[in-house]
VEXGU-425734 format. One record per residue (C-alpha): residue number from 1; residue in three letters; y, x, z. Coordinates in Angstrom, 2 decimals, decimal comma. Example, Ala and Ser with C-alpha at 12.3 -4.5 7.8 and 13.67 -1.06 7.14 Angstrom:
2
site i->1 | aa->ALA | y->-4,50 | x->12,30 | z->7,80
site i->2 | aa->SER | y->-1,06 | x->13,67 | z->7,14
***
This chain:
358
site i->1 | aa->MET | y->90,06 | x->139,35 | z->89,24
site i->2 | aa->PRO | y->90,45 | x->137,11 | z->92,31
site i->3 | aa->TRP | y->92,76 | x->134,17 | z->91,89
site i->4 | aa->SER | y->94,53 | x->134,92 | z->95,20
site i->5 | aa->LEU | y->96,91 | x->137,20 | z->93,29
site i->6 | aa->LEU | y->98,64 | x->134,11 | z->91,98
site i->7 | aa->ASN | y->100,90 | x->132,44 | z->94,50
site i->8 | aa->LYS | y->101,73 | x->129,17 | z->92,76
site i->9 | aa->PRO | y->98,96 | x->126,56 | z->93,06
site i->10 | aa->TRP | y->99,64 | x->124,90 | z->89,69
site i->11 | aa->LEU | y->99,64 | x->128,24 | z->87,90
site i->12 | aa->ARG | y->96,46 | x->129,28 | z->89,68
site i->13 | aa->SER | y->94,72 | x->126,08 | z->88,52
site i->14 | aa->VAL | y->95,74 | x->126,72 | z->84,92
site i->15 | aa->VAL | y->94,46 | x->130,29 | z->85,08
site i->16 | aa->GLN | y->91,16 | x->129,06 | z->86,52
site i->17 | aa->LEU | y->90,64 | x->126,70 | z->83,59
site i->18 | aa->VAL | y->91,57 | x->129,42 | z->81,10
site i->19 | aa->GLN | y->89,09 | x->131,82 | z->82,68
site i->20 | aa->LEU | y->86,35 | x->129,21 | z->82,49
site i->21 | aa->PHE | y->87,18 | x->128,65 | z->78,81
site i->22 | aa->VAL | y->87,15 | x->132,39 | z->78,03
site i->23 | aa->ALA | y->83,96 | x->133,17 | z->79,98
site i->24 | aa->PRO | y->81,62 | x->130,16 | z->79,59
site i->25 | aa->ASN | y->78,51 | x->132,03 | z->80,72
site i->26 | aa->ARG | y->76,63 | x->130,27 | z->83,51
site i->27 | aa->ASP | y->76,93 | x->133,19 | z->85,95
site i->28 | aa->ASP | y->80,60 | x->133,67 | z->85,14
site i->29 | aa->VAL | y->81,33 | x->129,97 | z->85,70
site i->30 | aa->TYR | y->79,59 | x->130,08 | z->89,08
site i->31 | aa->GLU | y->81,38 | x->133,26 | z->90,15
site i->32 | aa->GLN | y->84,82 | x->131,96 | z->89,15
site i->33 | aa->CYS | y->84,20 | x->128,74 | z->91,09
site i->34 | aa->VAL | y->83,19 | x->130,75 | z->94,16
site i->35 | aa->TRP | y->86,41 | x->132,82 | z->93,96
site i->36 | aa->ALA | y->88,46 | x->129,64 | z->93,60
site i->37 | aa->ALA | y->86,82 | x->128,10 | z->96,68
site i->38 | aa->LEU | y->87,44 | x->131,25 | z->98,70
site i->39 | aa->ASP | y->91,12 | x->131,25 | z->97,77
site i->40 | aa->GLU | y->91,86 | x->127,71 | z->98,92
site i->41 | aa->PRO | y->94,10 | x->127,90 | z->102,03
site i->42 | aa->PRO | y->92,04 | x->125,59 | z->104,31
site i->43 | aa->ARG | y->88,99 | x->127,76 | z->103,69
site i->44 | aa->ALA | y->90,71 | x->131,13 | z->103,51
site i->45 | aa->ARG | y->92,14 | x->130,67 | z->107,02
site i->46 | aa->LYS | y->88,62 | x->130,54 | z->108,45
site i->47 | aa->LEU | y->87,45 | x->133,77 | z->106,84
site i->48 | aa->GLY | y->87,24 | x->136,83 | z->109,06
site i->49 | aa->LYS | y->87,77 | x->134,90 | z->112,30
site i->50 | aa->ARG | y->84,32 | x->135,86 | z->113,55
site i->51 | aa->PRO | y->81,88 | x->138,70 | z->112,71
site i->52 | aa->GLY | y->80,02 | x->138,15 | z->109,46
site i->53 | aa->THR | y->82,52 | x->135,66 | z->108,04
site i->54 | aa->SER | y->84,66 | x->137,96 | z->105,93
site i->55 | aa->ARG | y->85,54 | x->137,20 | z->102,33
site i->56 | aa->ARG | y->82,91 | x->139,63 | z->101,02
site i->57 | aa->ASP | y->80,21 | x->138,27 | z->103,32
site i->58 | aa->VAL | y->80,76 | x->134,70 | z->102,18
site i->59 | aa->PHE | y->80,86 | x->135,79 | z->98,53
site i->60 | aa->ASP | y->77,53 | x->137,63 | z->98,87
site i->61 | aa->GLU | y->75,93 | x->134,71 | z->100,69
site i->62 | aa->MET | y->76,98 | x->132,28 | z->97,96
site i->63 | aa->HIS | y->75,12 | x->134,44 | z->95,41
site i->64 | aa->ARG | y->71,82 | x->134,06 | z->97,22
site i->65 | aa->SER | y->69,33 | x->131,89 | z->95,35
site i->66 | aa->MET | y->69,22 | x->129,30 | z->98,14
site i->67 | aa->TYR | y->72,93 | x->128,50 | z->98,07
site i->68 | aa->ARG | y->73,16 | x->128,88 | z->94,29
site i->69 | aa->ASN | y->70,36 | x->126,39 | z->93,69
site i->70 | aa->ALA | y->71,87 | x->124,00 | z->96,24
site i->71 | aa->ALA | y->75,23 | x->124,08 | z->94,42
site i->72 | aa->TYR | y->73,55 | x->123,55 | z->91,05
site i->73 | aa->THR | y->71,54 | x->120,62 | z->92,41
site i->74 | aa->GLN | y->74,58 | x->118,82 | z->93,83
site i->75 | aa->ALA | y->76,47 | x->119,30 | z->90,54
site i->76 | aa->ASP | y->73,57 | x->118,10 | z->88,38
site i->77 | aa->GLY | y->74,89 | x->115,33 | z->86,16
site i->78 | aa->PRO | y->75,89 | x->114,46 | z->82,60
site i->79 | aa->GLU | y->78,44 | x->117,29 | z->82,57
site i->80 | aa->ARG | y->75,74 | x->119,88 | z->83,23
site i->81 | aa->ALA | y->73,44 | x->118,29 | z->80,63
site i->82 | aa->ALA | y->76,23 | x->118,52 | z->78,03
site i->83 | aa->TYR | y->76,84 | x->122,14 | z->79,04
site i->84 | aa->ASP | y->73,13 | x->123,04 | z->78,70
site i->85 | aa->LYS | y->73,03 | x->121,36 | z->75,29
site i->86 | aa->ALA | y->76,08 | x->123,36 | z->74,19
site i->87 | aa->VAL | y->74,36 | x->126,57 | z->75,32
site i->88 | aa->VAL | y->71,26 | x->125,74 | z->73,25
site i->89 | aa->ASP | y->73,35 | x->124,79 | z->70,21
site i->90 | aa->LEU | y->75,24 | x->128,08 | z->70,36
site i->91 | aa->GLU | y->72,01 | x->130,07 | z->70,62
site i->92 | aa->ARG | y->70,57 | x->128,26 | z->67,61
site i->93 | aa->ALA | y->73,73 | x->128,76 | z->65,55
site i->94 | aa->ARG | y->73,78 | x->132,46 | z->66,40
site i->95 | aa->ALA | y->70,11 | x->132,81 | z->65,52
site i->96 | aa->LYS | y->70,64 | x->131,19 | z->62,10
site i->97 | aa->GLN | y->73,71 | x->133,32 | z->61,43
site i->98 | aa->GLN | y->71,90 | x->136,52 | z->62,45
site i->99 | aa->ALA | y->68,92 | x->135,63 | z->60,26
site i->100 | aa->ALA | y->71,21 | x->135,12 | z->57,26
site i->101 | aa->ALA | y->73,08 | x->138,36 | z->58,02
site i->102 | aa->ASP | y->69,83 | x->140,38 | z->58,16
site i->103 | aa->GLU | y->68,63 | x->139,28 | z->54,72
site i->104 | aa->PRO | y->71,08 | x->141,05 | z->52,34
site i->105 | aa->GLU | y->71,35 | x->144,79 | z->51,83
site i->106 | aa->TRP | y->75,13 | x->144,56 | z->51,95
site i->107 | aa->ASN | y->77,33 | x->144,13 | z->55,01
site i->108 | aa->TRP | y->78,46 | x->140,52 | z->54,91
site i->109 | aa->LYS | y->81,65 | x->141,25 | z->56,83
site i->110 | aa->VAL | y->82,73 | x->143,90 | z->54,29
site i->111 | aa->VAL | y->81,92 | x->141,58 | z->51,39
site i->112 | aa->CYS | y->83,93 | x->138,70 | z->52,88
site i->113 | aa->VAL | y->86,89 | x->140,98 | z->53,61
site i->114 | aa->LEU | y->86,88 | x->142,33 | z->50,04
site i->115 | aa->LEU | y->86,68 | x->138,85 | z->48,53
site i->116 | aa->SER | y->89,48 | x->137,58 | z->50,76
site i->117 | aa->ALA | y->91,65 | x->140,60 | z->49,95
site i->118 | aa->ALA | y->91,06 | x->140,15 | z->46,22
site i->119 | aa->GLY | y->91,94 | x->136,45 | z->46,37
site i->120 | aa->LEU | y->95,08 | x->137,15 | z->48,39
site i->121 | aa->THR | y->96,15 | x->139,86 | z->45,96
site i->122 | aa->VAL | y->95,70 | x->137,54 | z->42,97
site i->123 | aa->LEU | y->97,66 | x->134,81 | z->44,75
site i->124 | aa->ILE | y->100,57 | x->137,12 | z->45,56
site i->125 | aa->THR | y->100,76 | x->138,82 | z->42,18
site i->126 | aa->GLY | y->99,86 | x->135,97 | z->39,80
site i->127 | aa->GLY | y->100,53 | x->132,80 | z->41,72
site i->128 | aa->LEU | y->98,45 | x->129,69 | z->42,32
site i->129 | aa->MET | y->97,43 | x->129,23 | z->38,69
site i->130 | aa->ALA | y->96,08 | x->132,78 | z->38,49
site i->131 | aa->LEU | y->94,11 | x->132,17 | z->41,70
site i->132 | aa->LEU | y->92,54 | x->129,02 | z->40,25
site i->133 | aa->VAL | y->91,57 | x->130,90 | z->37,06
site i->134 | aa->ALA | y->90,08 | x->133,71 | z->39,16
site i->135 | aa->LEU | y->88,08 | x->131,24 | z->41,26
site i->136 | aa->PHE | y->86,76 | x->129,53 | z->38,15
site i->137 | aa->SER | y->85,79 | x->132,87 | z->36,63
site i->138 | aa->THR | y->84,10 | x->133,93 | z->39,86
site i->139 | aa->ALA | y->82,17 | x->130,68 | z->40,03
site i->140 | aa->LEU | y->81,05 | x->131,13 | z->36,42
site i->141 | aa->LEU | y->79,96 | x->134,70 | z->37,15
site i->142 | aa->ILE | y->78,02 | x->133,59 | z->40,21
site i->143 | aa->PHE | y->76,29 | x->130,88 | z->38,16
site i->144 | aa->ILE | y->75,25 | x->133,48 | z->35,56
site i->145 | aa->LEU | y->73,91 | x->135,74 | z->38,31
site i->146 | aa->PHE | y->72,04 | x->132,79 | z->39,82
site i->147 | aa->TRP | y->70,60 | x->131,85 | z->36,43
site i->148 | aa->ARG | y->69,25 | x->135,34 | z->35,90
site i->149 | aa->GLY | y->68,09 | x->135,75 | z->39,51
site i->150 | aa->THR | y->69,47 | x->139,25 | z->39,98
site i->151 | aa->ALA | y->69,63 | x->141,19 | z->43,24
site i->152 | aa->VAL | y->73,40 | x->140,87 | z->43,18
site i->153 | aa->TRP | y->73,09 | x->137,11 | z->43,45
site i->154 | aa->PHE | y->70,57 | x->137,46 | z->46,31
site i->155 | aa->ASN | y->72,85 | x->139,72 | z->48,38
site i->156 | aa->LEU | y->76,01 | x->137,76 | z->47,58
site i->157 | aa->ARG | y->74,37 | x->134,44 | z->48,46
site i->158 | aa->TYR | y->73,27 | x->135,56 | z->51,92
site i->159 | aa->CYS | y->76,61 | x->137,25 | z->52,60
site i->160 | aa->LEU | y->78,44 | x->133,99 | z->51,86
site i->161 | aa->LEU | y->75,85 | x->132,05 | z->53,89
site i->162 | aa->ALA | y->76,36 | x->134,36 | z->56,87
site i->163 | aa->ALA | y->80,12 | x->133,83 | z->56,62
site i->164 | aa->VAL | y->79,71 | x->130,04 | z->56,58
site i->165 | aa->LEU | y->77,31 | x->130,15 | z->59,54
site i->166 | aa->SER | y->79,75 | x->132,35 | z->61,47
site i->167 | aa->ILE | y->82,24 | x->129,46 | z->61,28
site i->168 | aa->SER | y->79,63 | x->127,13 | z->62,77
site i->169 | aa->CYS | y->79,06 | x->129,73 | z->65,51
site i->170 | aa->ALA | y->82,76 | x->129,74 | z->66,31
site i->171 | aa->ALA | y->82,76 | x->125,94 | z->66,52
site i->172 | aa->ALA | y->79,72 | x->126,01 | z->68,81
site i->173 | aa->ARG | y->81,42 | x->128,64 | z->70,98
site i->174 | aa->ALA | y->84,51 | x->126,47 | z->71,33
site i->175 | aa->GLU | y->82,34 | x->123,49 | z->72,24
site i->176 | aa->LEU | y->80,55 | x->125,58 | z->74,88
site i->177 | aa->SER | y->83,88 | x->126,74 | z->76,35
site i->178 | aa->TYR | y->85,08 | x->123,15 | z->76,62
site i->179 | aa->ARG | y->81,85 | x->122,04 | z->78,27
site i->180 | aa->ALA | y->82,05 | x->125,02 | z->80,64
site i->181 | aa->VAL | y->85,51 | x->123,90 | z->81,79
site i->182 | aa->VAL | y->84,33 | x->120,31 | z->82,38
site i->183 | aa->TRP | y->81,18 | x->121,38 | z->84,19
site i->184 | aa->GLY | y->83,05 | x->124,07 | z->86,16
site i->185 | aa->VAL | y->85,38 | x->121,44 | z->87,64
site i->186 | aa->VAL | y->82,39 | x->119,31 | z->88,68
site i->187 | aa->LEU | y->80,53 | x->122,34 | z->90,02
site i->188 | aa->PHE | y->83,55 | x->123,34 | z->92,09
site i->189 | aa->ASP | y->84,19 | x->119,89 | z->93,59
site i->190 | aa->LYS | y->80,64 | x->118,66 | z->94,14
site i->191 | aa->GLY | y->78,65 | x->121,88 | z->94,48
site i->192 | aa->ILE | y->80,54 | x->124,99 | z->95,57
site i->193 | aa->VAL | y->82,97 | x->123,45 | z->98,06
site i->194 | aa->PRO | y->80,50 | x->121,46 | z->100,21
site i->195 | aa->VAL | y->77,87 | x->124,20 | z->100,13
site i->196 | aa->MET | y->80,39 | x->126,87 | z->101,08
site i->197 | aa->ASP | y->81,85 | x->124,79 | z->103,90
site i->198 | aa->GLY | y->78,41 | x->124,28 | z->105,41
site i->199 | aa->MET | y->77,52 | x->127,92 | z->104,97
site i->200 | aa->ILE | y->80,76 | x->129,09 | z->106,65
site i->201 | aa->ARG | y->80,05 | x->126,84 | z->109,63
site i->202 | aa->HIS | y->76,59 | x->128,35 | z->109,83
site i->203 | aa->LEU | y->77,96 | x->131,90 | z->109,72
site i->204 | aa->MET | y->80,41 | x->131,16 | z->112,54
site i->205 | aa->GLY | y->77,52 | x->130,71 | z->114,93
site i->206 | aa->GLU | y->77,38 | x->128,37 | z->117,87
site i->207 | aa->ASP | y->80,19 | x->125,91 | z->118,47
site i->208 | aa->PRO | y->82,26 | x->126,60 | z->115,32
site i->209 | aa->ASP | y->84,71 | x->123,83 | z->116,25
site i->210 | aa->SER | y->85,90 | x->125,80 | z->119,27
site i->211 | aa->LEU | y->87,74 | x->128,20 | z->116,97
site i->212 | aa->PHE | y->91,40 | x->127,23 | z->116,60
site i->213 | aa->VAL | y->92,42 | x->127,40 | z->112,93
site i->214 | aa->PRO | y->95,94 | x->126,11 | z->112,22
site i->215 | aa->GLN | y->95,93 | x->123,82 | z->109,21
site i->216 | aa->GLY | y->99,66 | x->124,01 | z->108,41
site i->217 | aa->THR | y->103,06 | x->123,31 | z->109,93
site i->218 | aa->SER | y->104,19 | x->120,27 | z->107,98
site i->219 | aa->LYS | y->103,75 | x->118,04 | z->111,04
site i->220 | aa->GLY | y->105,75 | x->120,19 | z->113,45
site i->221 | aa->LEU | y->105,63 | x->123,53 | z->115,29
site i->222 | aa->ARG | y->107,51 | x->125,11 | z->112,41
site i->223 | aa->ALA | y->110,59 | x->126,35 | z->114,26
site i->224 | aa->PRO | y->112,11 | x->125,96 | z->117,72
site i->225 | aa->ARG | y->114,95 | x->123,88 | z->116,26
site i->226 | aa->ALA | y->113,57 | x->122,18 | z->113,16
site i->227 | aa->PRO | y->116,33 | x->119,98 | z->111,65
site i->228 | aa->GLY | y->113,89 | x->117,27 | z->110,64
site i->229 | aa->PHE | y->112,65 | x->116,71 | z->114,19
site i->230 | aa->VAL | y->115,93 | x->116,43 | z->116,13
site i->231 | aa->VAL | y->115,91 | x->113,65 | z->118,75
site i->232 | aa->GLN | y->119,15 | x->111,75 | z->119,27
site i->233 | aa->THR | y->119,98 | x->112,19 | z->122,96
site i->234 | aa->GLU | y->122,77 | x->110,91 | z->125,15
site i->235 | aa->ALA | y->124,43 | x->114,34 | z->125,16
site i->236 | aa->MET | y->124,50 | x->114,38 | z->121,37
site i->237 | aa->GLU | y->126,07 | x->110,92 | z->121,18
site i->238 | aa->GLN | y->128,65 | x->111,94 | z->123,79
site i->239 | aa->LEU | y->129,54 | x->115,07 | z->121,80
site i->240 | aa->HIS | y->129,98 | x->113,04 | z->118,61
site i->241 | aa->ARG | y->132,29 | x->110,61 | z->120,37
site i->242 | aa->LYS | y->134,47 | x->113,43 | z->121,70
site i->243 | aa->LEU | y->134,65 | x->115,08 | z->118,29
site i->244 | aa->ASN | y->135,68 | x->111,82 | z->116,64
site i->245 | aa->HIS | y->138,56 | x->111,32 | z->119,12
site i->246 | aa->LEU | y->139,68 | x->114,96 | z->119,25
site i->247 | aa->ASP | y->142,06 | x->116,38 | z->116,63
site i->248 | aa->GLU | y->142,21 | x->119,87 | z->118,13
site i->249 | aa->GLY | y->141,05 | x->121,53 | z->121,29
site i->250 | aa->THR | y->137,97 | x->123,10 | z->122,86
site i->251 | aa->ILE | y->134,72 | x->121,55 | z->124,05
site i->252 | aa->ALA | y->132,40 | x->123,60 | z->126,25
site i->253 | aa->VAL | y->128,64 | x->123,01 | z->126,23
site i->254 | aa->CYS | y->126,71 | x->124,32 | z->129,22
site i->255 | aa->GLY | y->123,25 | x->123,91 | z->130,63
site i->256 | aa->PRO | y->120,10 | x->125,83 | z->131,60
site i->257 | aa->ARG | y->118,12 | x->127,84 | z->129,10
site i->258 | aa->GLY | y->116,03 | x->125,80 | z->126,66
site i->259 | aa->VAL | y->117,77 | x->122,50 | z->127,34
site i->260 | aa->GLY | y->118,99 | x->122,19 | z->123,73
site i->261 | aa->LYS | y->122,51 | x->123,64 | z->123,59
site i->262 | aa->SER | y->121,94 | x->125,47 | z->120,29
site i->263 | aa->THR | y->120,34 | x->122,40 | z->118,73
site i->264 | aa->LEU | y->123,31 | x->120,31 | z->119,81
site i->265 | aa->LEU | y->125,78 | x->122,75 | z->118,25
site i->266 | aa->GLU | y->123,77 | x->123,06 | z->115,03
site i->267 | aa->ASN | y->123,68 | x->119,31 | z->114,61
site i->268 | aa->ALA | y->127,42 | x->119,02 | z->115,18
site i->269 | aa->THR | y->128,10 | x->121,85 | z->112,71
site i->270 | aa->GLU | y->125,99 | x->120,23 | z->109,99
site i->271 | aa->GLN | y->127,78 | x->116,90 | z->110,33
site i->272 | aa->ALA | y->131,27 | x->118,44 | z->110,29
site i->273 | aa->ALA | y->133,32 | x->118,68 | z->107,10
site i->274 | aa->PHE | y->133,58 | x->122,42 | z->107,65
site i->275 | aa->GLY | y->131,72 | x->124,24 | z->110,37
site i->276 | aa->VAL | y->130,65 | x->127,76 | z->111,22
site i->277 | aa->LEU | y->127,90 | x->128,56 | z->113,71
site i->278 | aa->ILE | y->127,56 | x->132,14 | z->114,96
site i->279 | aa->GLN | y->125,14 | x->133,34 | z->117,60
site i->280 | aa->ALA | y->126,78 | x->135,72 | z->120,06
site i->281 | aa->PRO | y->124,66 | x->138,82 | z->120,75
site i->282 | aa->ALA | y->123,50 | x->139,67 | z->124,24
site i->283 | aa->THR | y->125,76 | x->142,73 | z->124,45
site i->284 | aa->TYR | y->128,77 | x->143,38 | z->122,25
site i->285 | aa->ALA | y->132,19 | x->144,96 | z->122,14
site i->286 | aa->PRO | y->134,82 | x->142,20 | z->122,29
site i->287 | aa->HIS | y->136,97 | x->143,75 | z->119,55
site i->288 | aa->ASP | y->134,06 | x->144,13 | z->117,13
site i->289 | aa->PHE | y->132,73 | x->140,65 | z->117,83
site i->290 | aa->LEU | y->136,13 | x->139,03 | z->117,25
site i->291 | aa->MET | y->136,53 | x->141,06 | z->114,07
site i->292 | aa->SER | y->133,14 | x->139,97 | z->112,71
site i->293 | aa->LEU | y->133,86 | x->136,37 | z->113,77
site i->294 | aa->SER | y->137,16 | x->136,37 | z->111,84
site i->295 | aa->VAL | y->135,54 | x->137,88 | z->108,76
site i->296 | aa->ARG | y->132,70 | x->135,33 | z->108,83
site i->297 | aa->LEU | y->135,17 | x->132,46 | z->109,25
site i->298 | aa->CYS | y->137,25 | x->133,63 | z->106,30
site i->299 | aa->GLN | y->134,21 | x->134,13 | z->104,07
site i->300 | aa->ASP | y->132,73 | x->130,70 | z->104,85
site i->301 | aa->TYR | y->136,06 | x->128,96 | z->104,33
site i->302 | aa->MET | y->136,61 | x->130,65 | z->100,97
site i->303 | aa->GLN | y->133,12 | x->129,62 | z->99,85
site i->304 | aa->HIS | y->133,71 | x->126,09 | z->101,14
site i->305 | aa->GLU | y->136,87 | x->125,83 | z->99,06
site i->306 | aa->GLY | y->135,14 | x->127,17 | z->95,97
site i->307 | aa->TYR | y->136,58 | x->130,68 | z->95,86
site i->308 | aa->PRO | y->134,44 | x->133,82 | z->95,64
site i->309 | aa->ALA | y->134,48 | x->135,86 | z->98,82
site i->310 | aa->PRO | y->134,97 | x->139,60 | z->98,34
site i->311 | aa->GLU | y->132,33 | x->142,00 | z->99,51
site i->312 | aa->PHE | y->133,12 | x->143,97 | z->102,63
site i->313 | aa->ALA | y->131,72 | x->147,47 | z->102,88
site i->314 | aa->ARG | y->131,85 | x->149,56 | z->106,02
site i->315 | aa->LEU | y->133,00 | x->153,10 | z->105,23
site i->316 | aa->SER | y->131,03 | x->156,03 | z->106,56
site i->317 | aa->PRO | y->132,71 | x->158,60 | z->108,89
site i->318 | aa->PHE | y->132,77 | x->161,10 | z->106,03
site i->319 | aa->HIS | y->134,66 | x->158,68 | z->103,76
site i->320 | aa->ARG | y->137,08 | x->157,83 | z->106,57
site i->321 | aa->MET | y->137,73 | x->161,55 | z->107,13
site i->322 | aa->LEU | y->138,35 | x->162,05 | z->103,41
site i->323 | aa->ARG | y->140,74 | x->159,10 | z->103,33
site i->324 | aa->SER | y->142,66 | x->160,45 | z->106,37
site i->325 | aa->THR | y->142,82 | x->163,95 | z->104,88
site i->326 | aa->ARG | y->144,06 | x->162,58 | z->101,57
site i->327 | aa->ARG | y->146,75 | x->160,60 | z->103,34
site i->328 | aa->ARG | y->147,93 | x->163,64 | z->105,31
site i->329 | aa->ILE | y->147,96 | x->165,83 | z->102,19
site i->330 | aa->ARG | y->150,04 | x->163,20 | z->100,39
site i->331 | aa->ALA | y->152,53 | x->163,08 | z->103,30
site i->332 | aa->LEU | y->152,70 | x->166,88 | z->103,41
site i->333 | aa->GLY | y->153,38 | x->166,94 | z->99,68
site i->334 | aa->ARG | y->156,26 | x->164,48 | z->100,03
site i->335 | aa->TRP | y->157,72 | x->166,49 | z->102,94
site i->336 | aa->SER | y->157,34 | x->169,77 | z->101,00
site i->337 | aa->SER | y->159,18 | x->168,37 | z->97,98
site i->338 | aa->PHE | y->162,33 | x->168,17 | z->100,17
site i->339 | aa->ALA | y->161,76 | x->171,04 | z->102,59
site i->340 | aa->LEU | y->161,03 | x->173,82 | z->100,10
site i->341 | aa->PRO | y->164,14 | x->173,30 | z->97,92
site i->342 | aa->ALA | y->166,30 | x->172,97 | z->101,05
site i->343 | aa->THR | y->164,89 | x->176,24 | z->102,43
site i->344 | aa->ALA | y->165,50 | x->178,02 | z->99,12
site i->345 | aa->LEU | y->169,11 | x->176,81 | z->98,99
site i->346 | aa->LEU | y->169,69 | x->177,89 | z->102,59
site i->347 | aa->VAL | y->168,33 | x->181,36 | z->101,85
site i->348 | aa->LEU | y->170,54 | x->181,72 | z->98,79
site i->349 | aa->GLY | y->173,64 | x->180,52 | z->100,71
site i->350 | aa->VAL | y->173,37 | x->183,00 | z->103,57
site i->351 | aa->SER | y->172,09 | x->185,97 | z->101,54
site i->352 | aa->SER | y->175,59 | x->187,35 | z->100,66
site i->353 | aa->ALA | y->176,85 | x->187,03 | z->104,25
site i->354 | aa->ALA | y->173,69 | x->188,73 | z->105,52
site i->355 | aa->ARG | y->174,16 | x->191,67 | z->103,16
site i->356 | aa->SER | y->177,80 | x->192,17 | z->104,12
site i->357 | aa->LEU | y->176,86 | x->191,97 | z->107,80
site i->358 | aa->VAL | y->174,21 | x->194,65 | z->107,33
***
């Protein structure tokens, strides 16, 4: 998996070392170093700028024998010698372990598991003393089998020997992983990086320096009004003097476009004890803009004083219609609670007169 999936540089470096430790094979170490070099920002920004310089093209070129041998040659040192020695030691340890495992008729893994399970069972059920007695009895039984030279002793001996040699194989594997990490760092710094840089320049064709590749924005060009690059001007000093002598009032800032009005206001807002800066839109309804300005002022002041500002949610037309309908129904209910009884009493009062009139 490419290391570009990890965004944090320190975490990516840790994962690189872990991958080298897990996969210490020579080809795997080379491939992981190539991926790491491709993912470095100064080099990744150059990829794909011209035909034939994509990420896949550079990766395939680095696997050609010419570039591979060049990287190995530049990283040839004591670290590589220690890595090659660890490879040979692991191969020898595995060969000895495999030779011991092929001798017995039994499966050495099954025998070791059964012996370990039996010892653990005795330890749990009988305690440490019972385990010592069982070990002594087992040793005496093995000595008797050895004295008689039975086939049981032959199979058991090579099973135990294969188990012991497997531990030496694990130690040799750990040593190889450590040497792979050390050599991988040297291979990356002294072999892969310089070879890849030269190869990328070659793939870019004639005049590779004519291609503009931005190398970062830490030195400027980050934003139109970067706070860290504000220049103290006469207008700014004049505004600060007026603000220091003014308790209340209005100061207007005018000037042509791009002269620095917004930068001047931002700087004054940052230095104030409490300030709010709002950009007016190009077109707006005065009522809505004043409403949003008042809400923003209240919210910022509440946060400045340490109080949580409530969330404002704009209701949809359907919710506003439901709220209006509910309000009208409630008013109609209150009116009906007086009108209906009054109507009933009026009907009852005039009913006798109406009958006599008829």
